[in-house]
NUTORBA-939218 format. One line per field, with one value per residue (C-alpha): residue number from 1; residue in three letters; x, y, z. Coordinates in Angstrom, 1 decimal. Example, Ala and Ser with C-alpha at 12.3 -4.5 7.8 and 13.67 -1.06 7.14 Angstrom:
<recs>
nr (1,2)
rest (ALA,SER)
east (12.3,13.7)
north (-4.5,-1.1)
up (7.8,7.1)
</recs>
This chain:
<recs>
nr (1,2,3,4,5,6,7,8,9,10,11,12,13,14,15,16,17,18,19,20,21,22,23,24,25,26,27,28,29,30,31,32,33,34,35,36,37,38,39,40,41,42,43,44,45,46,47,48,49,50,51,52,53,54,55,56,57,58,59,60,61,62,63,64,65,66,67,68,69,70,71,72,73,74,75,76,77,78,79,80,81,82,83,84,85,86,87,88,89,90,91,92,93,94,95,96,97,98,99,100,101,102,103,104,105,106,107,108,109,110,111,112,113,114,115,116,117,118,119,120,121,122,123,124,125,126,127,128,129,130,131,132,133,134,135,136,137,138,139,140,141,142,143,144,145,146,147,148,149,150,151,152,153,154,155,156,157,158,159,160,161,162,163,164,165,166,167,168,169,170,171,172,173,174,175,176,177,178,179,180,181,182,183,184,185,186,187,188,189,190,191,192,193,194,195,196,197,198,199,200,201,202,203,204,205,206,207,208,209,210,211,212,213,214,215,216,217,218,219,220,221,222,223,224,225,226,227,228,229,230,231,232,233,234,235,236,237,238,239,240,241,242,243,244,245,246,247,248,249,250,251,252,253,254,255,256,257,258,259,260,261,262,263,264,265,266,267,268,269,270,271,272,273,274,275,276,277,278,279,280,281,282,283,284,285,286,287,288,289,290,291,292,293,294,295,296,297,298,299,300,301,302,303,304,305,306,307,308,309,310,311,312,313,314,315,316,317,318,319,320,321,322,323,324,325,326,327,328,329,330,331,332,333,334,335,336,337,338,339,340,341,342,343,344,345,346,347,348,349,350,351,352,353,354,355,356,357,358,359,360,361,362,363,364,365,366,367,368,369,370,371,372,373,374,375,376,377,378,379,380,381,382,383,384,385,386,387,388,389,390,391,392,393,394,395,396,397,398,399,400,401,402,403,404,405,406,407,408,409,410,411,412,413,414,415,416,417,418,419,420,421,422,423,424,425,426,427,428,429,430,431,432,433,434,435,436,437,438,439,440,441,442,443,444,445,446,447,448,449,450,451,452,453,454,455,456,457,458,459,460,461,462,463,464,465,466,467,468,469,470,471,472,473,474,475,476,477,478,479,480,481,482,483,484,485,486,487,488,489,490,491,492,493,494,495,496,497,498,499,500,501,502,503,504,505,506,507,508,509,510,511,512,513,514,515,516,517,518,519,520,521,522,523,524,525,526,527,528,529,530,531,532,533,534,535,536,537,538,539,540,541,542,543,544,545,546,547,548,549,550,551,552,553,554,555,556,557,558,559,560,561,562,563,564,565,566,567,568,569,570,571,572,573,574,575,576,577,578,579,580,581,582,583,584,585,586,587,588,589,590,591,592,593,594,595,596,597,598,599,600,601,602,603,604,605,606,607,608,609,610,611,612,613,614,615,616,617,618,619,620,621,622,623,624,625,626,627,628,629,630,631,632,633,634,635,636,637)
rest (MET,TRP,ASN,TRP,ILE,LYS,CYS,TRP,PHE,LYS,LYS,THR,GLU,SER,ILE,ASP,ALA,LYS,LEU,THR,LEU,GLN,CYS,LEU,MET,ASP,VAL,ILE,PRO,THR,HIS,VAL,PHE,TRP,TYR,ASN,PRO,GLU,GLY,ILE,LEU,GLN,GLY,CYS,SER,GLU,ALA,GLU,ALA,ARG,ALA,PHE,GLY,TYR,LYS,ASN,ALA,GLN,GLN,MET,ILE,GLY,THR,SER,ILE,TYR,LYS,GLN,LYS,THR,GLN,THR,SER,ALA,ASN,LEU,ASP,ILE,LEU,LYS,ARG,VAL,ASN,GLN,ARG,ILE,LEU,GLU,THR,GLY,GLU,THR,GLN,ILE,ALA,GLU,GLU,PRO,LEU,THR,TYR,ALA,ASP,GLY,ARG,GLU,ALA,VAL,PHE,LEU,SER,ARG,LYS,VAL,PRO,LEU,LYS,ASN,SER,ALA,GLY,LYS,ILE,VAL,SER,ILE,LEU,GLY,VAL,ALA,VAL,ASP,ILE,THR,ASP,GLN,LYS,LEU,ARG,GLU,LYS,LEU,GLU,ILE,GLU,LYS,ASN,VAL,ALA,THR,LEU,LYS,THR,LEU,GLU,ALA,ARG,GLU,LYS,TYR,LYS,LYS,GLN,ALA,GLU,LYS,ALA,ALA,HIS,ASP,ILE,ARG,SER,PRO,LEU,LEU,GLY,LEU,ASN,MET,ILE,LEU,SER,GLY,ILE,ASP,SER,LYS,VAL,ILE,PRO,GLU,ALA,LYS,ARG,LEU,ALA,ILE,ASN,ASP,ALA,LEU,ALA,ALA,VAL,ASP,VAL,ILE,MET,GLU,ASP,LEU,VAL,ASN,TYR,ASP,LYS,LYS,GLY,THR,GLU,THR,SER,ALA,ALA,SER,ALA,GLU,LYS,PRO,MET,ALA,VAL,LEU,VAL,PRO,ALA,LEU,LEU,SER,GLN,VAL,LEU,ALA,LEU,LYS,LYS,SER,GLU,TYR,LYS,SER,LEU,SER,LEU,ASP,LEU,GLU,ASP,GLN,PHE,SER,GLY,LYS,ASP,TYR,THR,ALA,PHE,ILE,GLN,ILE,GLU,PRO,THR,ALA,LEU,LYS,ARG,SER,LEU,SER,ASN,LEU,ILE,ASN,ASN,ALA,LYS,ASP,ALA,PHE,GLU,GLY,ARG,SER,GLY,VAL,ILE,ARG,LEU,LYS,LEU,GLU,THR,SER,PRO,SER,GLN,ILE,ARG,ILE,LEU,ILE,GLN,ASP,ASN,GLY,LYS,GLY,MET,PRO,GLU,SER,VAL,LYS,GLU,LYS,ILE,LEU,LYS,GLN,VAL,ALA,VAL,SER,SER,ASP,LYS,ALA,SER,GLY,HIS,GLY,PHE,GLY,MET,ALA,GLN,VAL,GLN,GLU,THR,LEU,VAL,ARG,ASN,ARG,GLY,THR,LEU,GLU,ILE,GLU,SER,GLU,MET,GLY,LYS,GLY,THR,THR,MET,ILE,MET,VAL,LEU,PRO,ARG,LEU,LYS,VAL,PRO,ASN,TRP,PHE,ALA,GLU,ASN,LEU,THR,ILE,LYS,SER,THR,ASP,THR,VAL,VAL,ILE,LEU,ASP,ASP,ASP,ALA,SER,MET,HIS,GLU,GLY,TRP,GLU,SER,ARG,PHE,ARG,ALA,ILE,MET,ASP,GLN,HIS,PRO,GLY,ILE,HIS,LEU,LYS,HIS,PHE,TYR,GLU,GLY,GLU,ALA,THR,VAL,ASN,PHE,ILE,LYS,GLY,SER,SER,ASP,ALA,GLU,LYS,SER,GLN,LEU,LEU,LEU,LEU,THR,ASP,TYR,GLU,LEU,LEU,GLY,GLN,THR,LEU,ASN,GLY,LEU,ASP,VAL,ILE,GLU,GLN,SER,GLY,LEU,ARG,ARG,ALA,PHE,LEU,VAL,SER,SER,HIS,TYR,ALA,ASN,PRO,GLU,VAL,GLN,ALA,ARG,ALA,MET,GLN,LEU,SER,VAL,LYS,ILE,ILE,PRO,LYS,GLN,THR,ALA,VAL,GLU,ILE,ALA,PHE,LYS,VAL,GLU,ASP,SER,PRO,ALA,LYS,ASP,LEU,GLN,ARG,VAL,ASP,LEU,VAL,MET,VAL,GLU,ASP,ASP,ARG,PHE,LEU,PHE,GLU,SER,MET,ARG,GLY,PHE,PHE,GLY,GLU,LYS,THR,VAL,ASP,HIS,TYR,LEU,HIS,PRO,ASP,ASP,PHE,LEU,LYS,HIS,LEU,SER,THR,TYR,PRO,LYS,ASP,THR,LYS,ILE,THR,LEU,ASP,ASN,THR,PHE,SER,GLY,SER,ASP,TYR,ASP,GLY,LEU,SER,LEU,ALA,LYS,ILE,LEU,HIS,GLU,GLN,GLY,TYR,SER,LYS,LEU,PHE,ILE,PHE,SER,GLY,LYS,ASP,PHE,ARG,GLY,GLU,ALA,VAL,PRO,ASP,TYR,VAL,THR,LEU,ILE,SER,LYS,ALA,GLU,ARG,PRO,ALA,ALA,LEU,ARG,LYS,LYS,LEU,PHE,PRO,GLU,GLU,GLY)
east (7.9,7.7,10.2,9.1,10.6,14.1,13.9,12.5,15.1,18.0,17.0,19.1,17.1,13.8,11.1,7.5,4.1,3.9,6.9,5.7,2.3,3.7,5.9,2.8,0.8,3.6,3.3,-0.2,-2.1,-5.1,-6.2,-4.9,-4.9,-4.2,-5.2,-5.6,-9.0,-9.0,-8.7,-5.1,-3.6,-0.5,0.1,-1.5,-0.8,0.3,-3.0,-4.9,-2.8,-3.2,-7.0,-7.1,-4.8,-1.5,1.8,2.7,1.8,4.3,2.6,-0.8,0.4,-0.4,-3.5,-7.0,-9.3,-12.2,-10.7,-9.9,-10.9,-12.1,-14.8,-18.4,-20.1,-22.2,-19.1,-17.6,-20.8,-20.8,-17.1,-17.6,-20.5,-18.5,-15.5,-17.7,-19.2,-15.7,-14.7,-17.9,-18.1,-14.5,-15.5,-14.6,-16.9,-17.6,-19.3,-19.9,-18.4,-18.6,-15.4,-14.8,-11.5,-9.2,-10.2,-13.9,-15.0,-17.5,-16.8,-18.0,-15.6,-16.2,-14.1,-13.2,-11.8,-10.2,-9.5,-5.9,-5.7,-2.8,-2.0,-4.6,-7.3,-7.6,-8.1,-5.0,-5.6,-8.0,-6.6,-8.6,-8.5,-10.8,-11.6,-13.2,-16.6,-18.0,-18.2,-20.1,-22.5,-23.1,-23.8,-26.3,-28.0,-28.2,-29.7,-32.3,-33.1,-33.4,-35.4,-33.2,-33.6,-32.7,-31.6,-28.1,-27.9,-29.2,-26.7,-23.9,-24.9,-25.2,-21.8,-20.3,-22.0,-20.6,-17.2,-17.3,-18.5,-15.8,-13.1,-14.5,-14.5,-11.1,-9.4,-10.5,-8.0,-4.8,-5.6,-6.4,-3.2,-1.2,-2.8,-2.0,1.6,2.2,0.9,3.6,6.6,8.6,12.1,15.1,15.6,12.7,12.8,12.8,9.7,7.7,9.0,7.8,4.4,4.0,5.2,2.6,-0.1,0.9,1.1,-2.4,-3.7,-2.0,-3.7,-7.1,-6.9,-5.9,-8.9,-11.1,-9.4,-9.2,-12.9,-13.7,-16.8,-17.9,-18.2,-15.2,-12.9,-9.2,-7.9,-4.3,-4.3,-5.3,-2.8,0.0,2.1,2.0,5.3,6.8,5.6,7.0,3.8,5.2,6.9,3.8,1.7,4.1,3.7,-0.1,-0.3,2.0,-0.2,-3.5,-2.1,-1.2,-4.7,-6.6,-4.4,-7.2,-9.7,-10.1,-9.0,-6.1,-4.4,-2.4,0.4,0.1,2.2,5.7,7.9,5.6,7.2,9.9,9.9,6.2,5.9,2.9,2.6,0.3,0.0,1.4,-0.7,-3.9,-3.1,-2.5,-5.8,-7.6,-6.1,-6.9,-10.5,-10.9,-9.4,-11.6,-14.7,-13.6,-13.3,-16.7,-18.3,-17.5,-19.6,-17.3,-16.9,-13.5,-12.3,-9.4,-8.4,-5.8,-3.7,-2.6,-0.6,-0.9,1.3,1.6,3.8,1.2,-0.9,-0.7,-3.7,-4.0,-6.5,-8.2,-9.9,-12.1,-14.1,-17.0,-20.7,-20.4,-21.9,-25.4,-25.5,-27.3,-24.6,-21.9,-23.6,-23.9,-20.2,-19.1,-21.4,-19.9,-23.3,-22.9,-23.7,-23.1,-26.4,-25.3,-22.4,-23.4,-22.3,-18.8,-18.9,-19.2,-17.7,-14.3,-15.4,-15.7,-12.1,-11.1,-12.9,-11.6,-8.0,-8.4,-10.0,-7.1,-4.6,-6.1,-7.2,-10.3,-12.1,-13.3,-15.4,-15.8,-18.3,-20.5,-23.0,-21.9,-18.4,-16.7,-15.7,-12.6,-12.0,-9.5,-7.6,-6.3,-3.6,-1.2,2.3,5.2,8.7,11.3,12.9,16.6,17.4,16.0,18.2,16.6,19.3,22.4,25.5,28.3,31.7,32.6,35.6,33.8,33.9,30.4,30.5,27.2,26.5,23.3,22.5,19.8,21.0,18.1,19.2,22.6,20.9,18.7,21.6,23.5,20.4,20.1,23.8,24.2,23.1,25.2,28.3,27.8,28.0,30.7,33.0,35.1,32.3,32.6,30.6,32.0,29.6,29.6,27.2,29.0,29.5,32.9,34.3,33.1,34.7,38.0,38.0,37.4,39.9,42.5,42.1,44.5,43.2,43.3,41.3,38.7,38.2,36.8,34.6,30.8,29.0,25.4,24.6,21.5,20.7,19.5,22.2,20.6,22.7,25.6,27.0,27.0,24.2,24.7,25.2,27.8,29.6,29.5,30.8,33.6,34.8,35.0,33.8,32.3,30.5,27.8,24.1,21.9,19.5,16.9,13.3,13.6,13.8,10.7,12.3,13.0,16.0,17.5,16.8,18.4,21.6,21.9,21.7,24.3,26.6,25.6,24.2,21.2,18.7,17.3,14.1,14.7,11.0,11.6,15.4,14.5,13.1,16.0,17.6,21.3,23.5,27.0,29.7,32.4,36.0,37.4,39.8,42.5,42.4,43.3,46.8,47.1,50.4,51.6,52.8,53.1,56.0,56.0,59.6,61.8,65.1,65.7,68.9,66.9,64.2,66.8,68.6,65.3,64.1,65.9,64.1,60.7,61.8,58.9,56.6,55.4,56.3,55.5,57.7,57.0,59.5,57.0,53.5,52.0,53.2,51.6,48.3,48.0,48.1,46.1,42.8,44.6,45.0,42.3,41.2,42.8,46.3,49.0,50.7,53.8,54.5,57.6,56.8,59.0,59.1,61.6,59.9,56.4,53.7,52.6,53.9,53.1,50.2,48.5,48.9,47.5,44.5,43.7,44.1,41.9,39.1,39.4,38.7,42.2,42.5,46.0,48.2,51.7,54.0,57.6,59.8,62.8,60.8,59.9,56.1,55.9,53.7,51.9,48.3,48.5,45.2,44.2,43.9,47.7,50.4,53.8,56.9,60.4,63.1,65.3,63.4,65.3,64.3,62.7,60.6,59.6,58.4,56.5,54.5,53.7,52.8,51.6,49.7,53.0,53.3)
north (14.6,18.2,20.1,23.4,22.3,22.1,25.7,26.8,25.2,26.6,30.1,31.7,34.9,35.4,33.2,34.4,32.7,34.2,32.2,29.1,29.3,30.1,27.0,24.9,26.3,25.4,21.7,20.9,19.0,21.3,25.0,27.0,30.7,33.3,37.0,39.9,41.3,43.7,40.8,41.4,37.9,37.1,33.6,30.8,27.4,27.0,25.3,28.4,30.8,28.8,28.7,32.5,32.6,33.4,31.6,31.0,31.9,34.8,36.5,36.4,37.5,41.1,41.2,41.7,38.7,41.0,42.3,39.1,39.7,36.1,36.3,37.3,39.8,37.0,35.0,38.0,38.7,35.2,35.5,38.8,37.5,34.5,36.6,39.2,36.4,35.4,38.9,39.6,36.3,35.3,31.7,29.2,29.1,26.1,27.1,26.2,29.0,29.4,30.1,30.8,29.3,31.5,29.3,30.1,26.9,27.3,25.4,24.9,24.7,23.4,25.8,25.9,29.2,29.8,33.2,33.7,35.9,37.7,37.5,40.3,38.3,40.5,38.8,39.5,37.0,34.4,31.0,28.9,25.4,24.5,21.4,21.4,19.5,20.5,16.9,15.8,18.8,18.1,14.5,15.5,17.9,15.3,12.7,15.2,16.3,12.7,11.8,8.7,8.6,5.0,3.6,3.2,6.8,8.0,5.8,7.1,10.7,10.0,8.4,11.4,13.8,11.9,11.9,15.6,16.1,13.8,15.7,19.1,17.7,16.2,19.2,21.5,20.2,20.3,23.7,25.1,23.6,25.1,28.5,28.4,27.4,29.9,32.7,31.9,31.9,35.1,33.8,33.5,29.9,27.5,24.8,21.3,20.4,23.1,22.2,18.6,19.8,21.9,19.0,16.7,19.3,19.7,15.9,15.6,18.3,16.4,13.1,14.7,16.5,13.3,11.6,14.3,14.5,10.8,10.2,8.6,8.7,5.3,6.5,4.4,5.9,5.6,7.0,8.3,7.3,3.7,3.6,4.4,1.4,0.1,0.4,0.0,2.9,3.8,4.6,7.0,9.1,9.3,10.2,13.0,14.5,14.3,15.8,18.7,19.5,19.3,21.5,24.1,23.8,24.1,26.7,29.2,26.8,26.0,22.4,20.6,18.0,15.7,13.3,10.0,7.9,9.1,6.7,3.8,1.5,3.0,0.0,-0.1,-0.6,-1.4,-2.1,0.6,3.5,6.4,9.1,7.1,6.5,10.2,11.1,8.5,10.0,13.5,12.5,10.9,13.9,16.2,14.2,14.4,18.1,18.5,16.5,19.4,21.8,24.7,24.0,23.4,19.9,17.5,15.1,12.5,10.5,7.2,4.1,0.6,-2.3,-6.0,-8.5,-9.0,-5.8,-2.0,-0.1,3.7,5.4,8.8,9.7,12.7,13.8,15.2,14.4,10.7,8.8,7.2,3.5,3.7,5.7,3.4,0.4,2.1,3.0,-0.5,-1.9,0.6,2.3,6.0,8.4,11.7,13.1,12.9,15.3,17.1,14.1,14.4,11.3,12.4,11.7,10.8,7.5,5.9,6.7,5.3,2.1,1.7,2.1,-0.4,-3.0,-2.7,-3.2,-6.0,-3.7,-3.3,-0.4,-0.5,2.1,2.8,5.6,6.7,9.5,12.6,11.3,10.9,8.6,6.5,5.4,2.6,1.6,-2.0,-3.1,-6.1,-5.4,-5.5,-6.9,-4.2,-3.5,-4.0,-0.3,0.8,1.3,-0.3,1.0,3.1,1.2,3.4,2.5,4.0,5.8,7.1,10.6,11.0,13.3,15.0,16.6,18.6,22.0,22.6,23.9,22.5,18.9,19.6,20.8,17.7,15.3,17.2,16.7,13.0,12.3,14.2,11.4,8.9,11.0,11.5,7.7,7.2,10.3,8.8,9.6,13.1,15.0,16.9,19.1,20.0,22.0,21.5,18.2,19.0,20.0,16.7,14.7,16.6,16.0,12.2,11.8,13.7,11.3,8.3,4.7,4.6,7.8,6.6,3.4,5.7,7.8,7.4,9.6,10.7,12.7,14.4,13.6,16.9,19.6,22.8,24.8,22.3,20.1,16.9,15.1,12.8,9.7,11.4,12.4,8.8,7.4,10.0,9.8,6.0,5.8,2.4,3.3,5.8,6.3,8.5,10.6,11.9,13.0,11.4,7.9,6.8,7.7,4.4,5.9,7.0,3.6,1.7,3.8,3.5,-0.3,-0.3,1.6,-0.7,2.3,2.1,5.0,6.8,8.7,12.2,12.5,9.8,10.2,11.1,7.6,5.4,3.2,3.8,0.8,1.6,-1.0,-0.5,-1.0,-4.2,-3.5,-5.5,-3.1,-0.1,0.5,2.3,4.2,7.2,9.0,8.8,10.7,11.4,12.5,11.8,12.3,8.8,9.9,12.7,10.2,7.6,10.3,11.4,7.9,7.9,11.0,9.3,6.6,4.1,5.8,3.7,5.7,4.7,6.3,6.8,8.3,9.1,10.6,8.1,5.2,6.8,7.5,3.8,2.9,5.9,3.9,1.7,4.6,6.0,9.6,10.8,9.6,12.3,12.8,15.0,16.0,17.4,20.3,19.3,15.8,14.8,13.4,14.2,16.6,17.0,19.5,19.4,21.9,20.2,16.8,18.2,19.5,16.0,14.5,17.2,16.5,12.9,13.7,13.6,16.3,16.0,17.3,18.9,20.4,19.5,21.7,24.0,26.5,29.9,30.3,33.9,35.8,32.7,31.7,28.5,26.8,26.5,22.7,22.5,23.1,24.3,22.8,24.0,21.4,23.8,23.0,21.2,17.5,18.2,21.1,18.9,16.1,18.6,19.9,16.5,15.0,17.9,15.4,14.2,17.6)
up (3.3,4.3,2.1,3.7,7.0,5.3,4.1,7.5,9.6,7.5,8.5,11.2,11.5,13.2,11.7,11.6,11.0,7.5,6.3,8.0,6.4,3.0,3.2,4.2,1.2,-1.2,-0.5,0.7,-2.0,-2.3,-2.4,0.6,1.1,3.7,3.6,6.0,7.1,4.2,1.8,0.7,-0.1,2.0,0.9,-1.1,-2.7,-6.3,-7.1,-5.8,-7.8,-11.1,-10.6,-10.9,-13.9,-12.2,-13.1,-9.5,-5.9,-5.7,-8.6,-6.8,-3.3,-2.6,-4.8,-3.4,-3.3,-4.0,-7.2,-9.2,-12.8,-13.4,-10.7,-11.1,-8.8,-7.4,-6.5,-4.8,-2.8,-1.3,-0.5,1.2,3.3,4.5,5.5,7.2,9.4,10.4,11.3,13.2,15.2,15.3,14.6,11.9,8.9,6.6,3.3,-0.3,-2.5,-6.3,-8.2,-11.9,-13.1,-15.3,-18.3,-17.8,-16.0,-13.2,-10.0,-6.5,-3.5,0.0,2.2,5.8,7.1,10.4,12.0,13.1,16.2,17.9,21.6,22.2,20.6,17.5,14.1,12.0,9.2,7.8,6.9,4.5,3.0,0.0,-2.0,-5.5,-5.1,-8.5,-9.7,-6.6,-6.9,-10.5,-9.8,-7.2,-9.6,-12.4,-10.0,-8.9,-12.5,-13.6,-10.4,-9.9,-6.2,-5.8,-2.5,-3.8,-4.8,-1.4,0.4,-1.8,-1.1,2.6,2.7,0.9,3.3,6.3,4.7,4.2,7.8,9.2,7.3,8.5,12.1,11.9,10.4,13.1,15.7,13.7,12.2,15.6,17.0,14.2,14.8,18.5,17.8,15.1,17.3,19.9,17.5,18.2,19.1,16.8,17.8,17.5,20.2,18.9,20.8,19.1,15.7,16.3,17.4,14.2,12.2,13.8,13.1,9.4,9.0,10.3,7.9,5.0,5.9,6.3,3.0,1.3,2.8,1.3,-2.1,-2.6,-1.9,-5.3,-7.5,-6.3,-2.8,-1.7,0.9,0.1,3.3,3.6,7.2,6.4,3.6,6.0,6.9,10.4,12.2,15.7,17.8,21.2,23.1,25.8,23.2,21.0,24.0,24.8,21.3,21.4,24.9,23.9,20.9,22.8,25.6,23.0,21.4,24.8,26.5,26.4,28.1,31.8,31.3,32.9,30.8,33.0,32.1,34.0,31.7,32.5,34.3,33.5,30.9,28.8,26.4,25.6,21.8,19.6,15.8,14.4,11.9,14.0,12.3,12.7,16.4,16.9,15.3,17.5,20.6,19.4,18.7,22.2,23.9,21.9,22.9,26.6,26.3,24.6,27.4,29.9,27.8,28.5,32.2,33.9,34.3,34.2,31.3,32.2,29.7,31.3,30.3,31.6,30.4,30.7,28.9,26.2,26.2,26.1,27.5,26.7,28.9,28.3,31.5,32.3,35.4,33.3,33.5,32.4,29.6,29.4,29.2,25.8,24.3,25.7,24.1,20.7,20.7,21.6,18.9,16.5,15.9,14.9,17.7,15.8,16.9,20.5,20.0,23.2,25.1,23.7,21.5,17.9,14.5,15.8,17.3,13.8,13.1,16.5,16.0,12.4,13.7,16.4,14.1,11.6,14.3,16.3,19.1,21.1,22.9,26.5,28.2,31.9,32.8,35.6,35.3,37.2,37.8,34.4,31.6,30.8,27.2,26.9,23.8,24.2,21.7,21.6,22.8,20.4,21.0,21.5,18.1,17.5,17.1,20.5,23.5,26.5,28.9,29.0,30.2,31.5,32.9,36.3,34.8,31.6,30.2,28.7,25.6,25.0,21.6,21.1,19.7,22.3,25.6,27.5,26.6,28.1,31.3,31.2,31.0,33.7,35.9,35.1,35.6,38.9,41.2,39.2,39.4,43.2,43.5,40.9,40.9,38.1,35.6,34.0,31.3,28.4,26.4,22.7,20.5,17.2,15.3,13.8,17.2,18.6,15.8,16.3,20.0,19.6,16.8,18.9,21.7,22.1,22.0,25.7,26.0,23.5,25.5,28.3,26.0,25.6,23.1,23.4,20.2,18.8,15.2,13.9,14.3,12.8,10.4,10.5,7.8,10.0,11.7,14.7,12.7,10.6,13.8,15.0,11.7,11.2,14.8,14.7,18.3,19.0,22.2,21.0,21.3,19.0,21.1,18.7,18.2,14.7,16.2,14.2,10.8,9.0,7.2,10.6,12.1,9.1,9.2,12.9,12.7,9.9,12.4,15.3,17.1,19.4,19.5,22.6,21.7,22.9,24.1,26.7,27.4,31.0,31.5,30.2,32.9,33.7,34.3,35.7,35.4,38.0,36.9,38.5,41.3,39.6,36.6,38.8,40.0,43.3,43.3,45.2,42.2,38.4,36.7,33.0,32.5,29.4,31.3,32.6,34.5,36.3,37.4,38.6,40.6,42.3,43.1,46.4,47.6,47.4,49.9,50.5,48.0,45.0,41.9,38.3,35.6,31.8,29.4,26.6,26.9,24.4,26.5,29.6,27.8,26.8,30.5,31.8,32.3,34.8,37.3,39.5,38.9,42.2,41.2,41.6,38.3,37.5,33.9,32.3,30.0,27.1,25.6,22.9,19.8,20.9,19.9,23.5,26.0,29.7,29.6,26.6,28.3,31.5,29.7,28.3,31.8,33.3,30.8,31.6,35.3,36.8,39.4,41.0,38.2,38.5,35.9,36.9,34.7,34.5,32.4,33.8,33.3,34.4,31.9,30.7,31.5,33.5,34.3,37.9,37.8,37.4,40.2,39.0,40.5,39.4,38.8,40.7,43.9,46.7,47.1,50.5,49.1,46.1,48.4,50.6,47.6,46.3,49.6,51.9,54.0,55.5,57.3)
</recs>
C-alpha cells in the first residue's frame, strides 16, 4: 500500500525526516505540504503542486509559499496569520483558508498544520494537511441565501460539522506520533520496530483522510476504516504496536504507559478490522491521558482471556468518571461537551467498531481513583498459519536468519536455558539469505534432518526474502518469524510452503517443546574412525582392545549415520579421502557446526604453516600405538 516505504527501505545511506515526509506526500490522497519557518517549500503532494500550476511536486519545491503568482493578497494575508500563530504559540492550528487554483477557480480549504520541532524544542518546519471544502461551503451559502433552514438541512450541516471535528480530532494522534518518530531518526539503519511504528502512523493518516474525503454530498459517511475487511488479529502483537506508538507520542509527558499483557495468552485472536481496532485503542488511551489534565499518572494496557472471550482493558489512575457520563457512554449518547473528563469524540468510533464486530463496552470507574474501559470481543479460533509452539529436537542445530542483530541476541537469550538442559542443541546465525541457502544446500541429508530454520521475512537490501530462503533451501522444518505476519499474501505463500508463522512482536512468548531423541537411536561407542584405508584400520583394531570402535570408509556414509551418535562422541578423521570432495578439516568444520566437540585429524600430513582450528586435535599416523591411544583416551592415565 505504501510505495514510499519501498523506496525508503532500499536506501543504504542515512535517511532523514525530509525524505520520509516527501515519500508520504507523494502517495497520500489529499493536499500535503511541508515548509520551513520562512515559508520555503520543502515538500508537497502532487495534488498540492498541480493546484498552484506546477507540473509536479519537484518543480514547486524550493519556492516561497508567500510568492505564488496565482494567490491574491487577501489569500496570502490569511496564510501568514495562520503560520504566525503556529510560530508564536508552537501549537497546532486548524483553519479555513482561501486558495485560488491555477485555472482561476476560487476555493476554500480546511487545513490542519502541525509544528515540527527538533530535539531542542525549536520549530524547524510546519507540516500541513488540507482538504477542499468548497462544495460544502457553497452549499451552506446557498442554503442561507435561500433561507431553506429545514430540519433536514440543519441535521446534515450538524453531521458534516461533527465529521470534520472527528477527523480533526483523530488526525492529531497519528500526526503527532509521526512527528515524534521522525525527530528521532538519525541512524543509518532504521530498526524494524520503528519502521512499523511509522507505518502504523501513516496508515492511520490514510484512513482518516479517506473518511474526510469520502464524506459525500448526502451526508453519508463512507469510512475507509469501516470499509476495511475484518481479519484474524493477534491481540498481544497489535497491543504491542499501539503501545509503542503511544509511548513515542507521549514521551514528553509525565505519564507512564505500562504493559500488562505480555505473557498472558500468546494465542489470543479476534476477528476485526485491525486499523479500526488500533484507532479505538488510541482513542481510549488519549481519553485516559486527557483525564489527567496535565498531571502525572499511569495508564495500563491489560489483556484478559477465556475460551470464548477476549477482554482488552485500558486502565488509568486519574480522577474517575461521573456516573452520568458513564451512563451516556454506555447508551451511546454523545459526550463531546465533556472533553475535560477525557471522554470526547473518540468514543463514537470505539462504539461503532465494537457494534460492527459483535463486541461490547464495559466501564469501571470510581471518582478520585480512576477508570477502566473494557473492550469485550468474541475469541477466534487460532488460524492455520499461526505457530502455537516451537518444537525442537534435542540434537538440533537451529539456524537463525535475520538482518537485525537484536533478534539474534533475543533468540540467544531465549535458547540459553533450553541449551543448558539439552546440550545437544546448538545455534547457527546468519544475516544474509543467500549464505543461509548455500549452507543448507551444502548439508547432507543426515545433517538436514537435524536443522531447524527460524527466518525473518523482510531482509533489507537483499534479493531474497525469508520465504524465498525456505523454498530454495528445500528445508522442511522451518518457521517464518516476521512482523509482516498479518499480510494476507505472506500468509497465503507460507501455507503453500507448509510453513508456520511466528509474529516477531511476540516471539518472546512462544512456547518451546523439546523432543528428546530416543535412547535406541543413539549409539554409544568409544570411538568413530573415518578412514578410507581399510588395511590400516584392521591393523590398528588390536591396539584398541576392549574399546568399541565404529569404522567408515567414506565421509558420505559416515554423515548418513551421524545423527545416531551423541555430540560427545570421539571421532577421528583422515585428512584425504579417495573419491570425495571432503578433506579432514572441511569435514571437521561440519561436525563442529553440528555440535560435535571431540574431533581428531589422524593423518600423515605435516600441518606446519597451516591454520588449524582450535576445535581439532592433530594426531600423526607416525605416532606409536601407545601414544595414539593415550591421546585418544587420556582418562586412562
